[in-house]
C-alpha positions as CSV (number, residue, x, y, z in Angstrom):
1,M,0.0,0.0,0.1
2,Q,1.3,3.5,-0.9
3,R,0.6,6.3,1.6
4,V,0.2,10.0,1.1
5,V,0.6,11.7,4.5
6,I,0.0,15.3,5.7
7,H,1.8,16.5,8.8
8,P,1.1,19.7,10.8
9,I,4.1,21.9,10.9
10,E,4.7,25.3,12.5
11,D,3.5,27.4,9.6
12,G,1.3,25.0,7.7
13,W,1.2,21.4,6.5
14,L,3.7,19.2,5.0
15,L,2.5,16.7,2.3
16,R,4.6,13.6,1.8
17,R,4.2,11.7,-1.5
18,P,5.0,8.0,-1.9
19,D,7.9,8.8,-4.2
20,G,9.7,10.8,-1.4
21,H,8.7,14.3,-2.7
22,R,7.5,16.7,-0.1
23,E,5.8,20.1,-0.4
24,W,4.6,22.8,2.0
25,I,0.8,23.8,2.0
26,D,-0.5,26.6,4.0
27,T,-3.9,25.3,5.1
28,R,-5.3,21.9,6.2
29,A,-8.2,22.1,3.8
30,W,-5.8,22.5,0.9
31,A,-3.4,19.9,2.2
32,E,-6.3,17.4,2.4
33,R,-7.5,18.2,-1.1
34,A,-3.9,17.8,-2.5
35,A,-3.3,14.6,-0.5
36,E,-6.5,13.1,-1.9
37,S,-5.7,14.1,-5.5
38,V,-2.1,12.8,-5.1
39,A,-3.4,9.5,-3.7
40,H,-5.8,9.2,-6.7
41,E,-3.0,9.9,-9.1
42,F,-0.6,7.4,-7.7
43,H,-3.3,4.6,-7.6
44,A,-4.3,5.4,-11.2
45,R,-0.7,5.1,-12.3
46,S,0.3,2.1,-10.4
47,G,-2.8,0.2,-9.7
48,R,-1.8,-0.2,-6.1
49,T,-4.0,0.7,-3.1
50,T,-3.1,4.1,-2.1
51,C,-4.4,6.1,0.9
52,A,-4.4,9.6,2.1
53,L,-3.6,10.0,5.9
54,V,-3.3,12.9,8.3
55,A,-0.7,12.6,11.1
56,N,-1.6,13.6,14.7
57,D,-0.3,12.9,18.2
58,D,-1.9,9.5,18.3
59,G,-0.5,8.2,15.0
60,Y,-2.4,8.5,11.6
61,V,-6.0,8.9,10.5
62,E,-7.0,7.7,7.1
63,F,-9.4,10.0,5.1
64,A,-9.2,8.7,1.7
65,R,-8.5,5.4,0.0
66,F,-8.2,4.3,-3.6
67,G,-8.0,0.7,-4.8
Protein backbone atom coordinates (compact mmCIF):
# COMPACT_ATOMS: atom_id res chain seq x y z
CA MET A 1 0.00 0.00 0.00
CA GLN A 2 1.19 3.48 -0.85
CA ARG A 3 0.62 6.34 1.59
CA VAL A 4 0.23 10.07 1.09
CA VAL A 5 0.58 11.78 4.47
CA ILE A 6 -0.01 15.34 5.64
CA HIS A 7 1.77 16.49 8.80
CA PRO A 8 1.09 19.69 10.75
CA ILE A 9 4.15 21.91 10.94
CA GLU A 10 4.71 25.29 12.55
CA ASP A 11 3.61 27.39 9.57
CA GLY A 12 1.24 25.06 7.68
CA TRP A 13 1.16 21.45 6.51
CA LEU A 14 3.75 19.17 4.96
CA LEU A 15 2.52 16.75 2.28
CA ARG A 16 4.66 13.64 1.77
CA ARG A 17 4.23 11.65 -1.43
CA PRO A 18 5.01 7.93 -1.88
CA ASP A 19 7.94 8.84 -4.16
CA GLY A 20 9.64 10.83 -1.39
CA HIS A 21 8.73 14.27 -2.74
CA ARG A 22 7.53 16.74 -0.08
CA GLU A 23 5.73 20.05 -0.36
CA TRP A 24 4.52 22.77 1.98
CA ILE A 25 0.83 23.76 1.95
CA ASP A 26 -0.55 26.65 4.00
CA THR A 27 -3.97 25.31 5.14
CA ARG A 28 -5.29 21.94 6.24
CA ALA A 29 -8.18 22.10 3.80
CA TRP A 30 -5.82 22.54 0.84
CA ALA A 31 -3.46 19.89 2.21
CA GLU A 32 -6.31 17.36 2.43
CA ARG A 33 -7.45 18.16 -1.11
CA ALA A 34 -3.91 17.84 -2.41
CA ALA A 35 -3.31 14.56 -0.54
CA GLU A 36 -6.51 13.06 -1.90
CA SER A 37 -5.63 14.15 -5.43
CA VAL A 38 -2.08 12.76 -5.16
CA ALA A 39 -3.37 9.47 -3.73
CA HIS A 40 -5.82 9.12 -6.62
CA GLU A 41 -3.07 9.91 -9.15
CA PHE A 42 -0.63 7.38 -7.65
CA HIS A 43 -3.34 4.70 -7.61
CA ALA A 44 -4.30 5.41 -11.21
CA ARG A 45 -0.67 5.13 -12.36
CA SER A 46 0.37 2.10 -10.33
CA GLY A 47 -2.86 0.21 -9.73
CA ARG A 48 -1.77 -0.24 -6.11
CA THR A 49 -3.96 0.68 -3.17
CA THR A 50 -3.13 4.22 -2.08
CA CYS A 51 -4.48 6.05 0.95
CA ALA A 52 -4.34 9.62 2.21
CA LEU A 53 -3.57 10.07 5.90
CA VAL A 54 -3.29 12.92 8.36
CA ALA A 55 -0.69 12.62 11.10
CA ASN A 56 -1.63 13.57 14.66
CA ASP A 57 -0.32 12.97 18.18
CA ASP A 58 -1.89 9.49 18.28
CA GLY A 59 -0.57 8.28 14.92
CA TYR A 60 -2.39 8.48 11.58
CA VAL A 61 -6.01 8.87 10.53
CA GLU A 62 -7.02 7.72 7.05
CA PHE A 63 -9.39 10.04 5.20
CA ALA A 64 -9.26 8.70 1.62
CA ARG A 65 -8.44 5.34 0.00
CA PHE A 66 -8.22 4.33 -3.64
CA GLY A 67 -8.03 0.71 -4.75
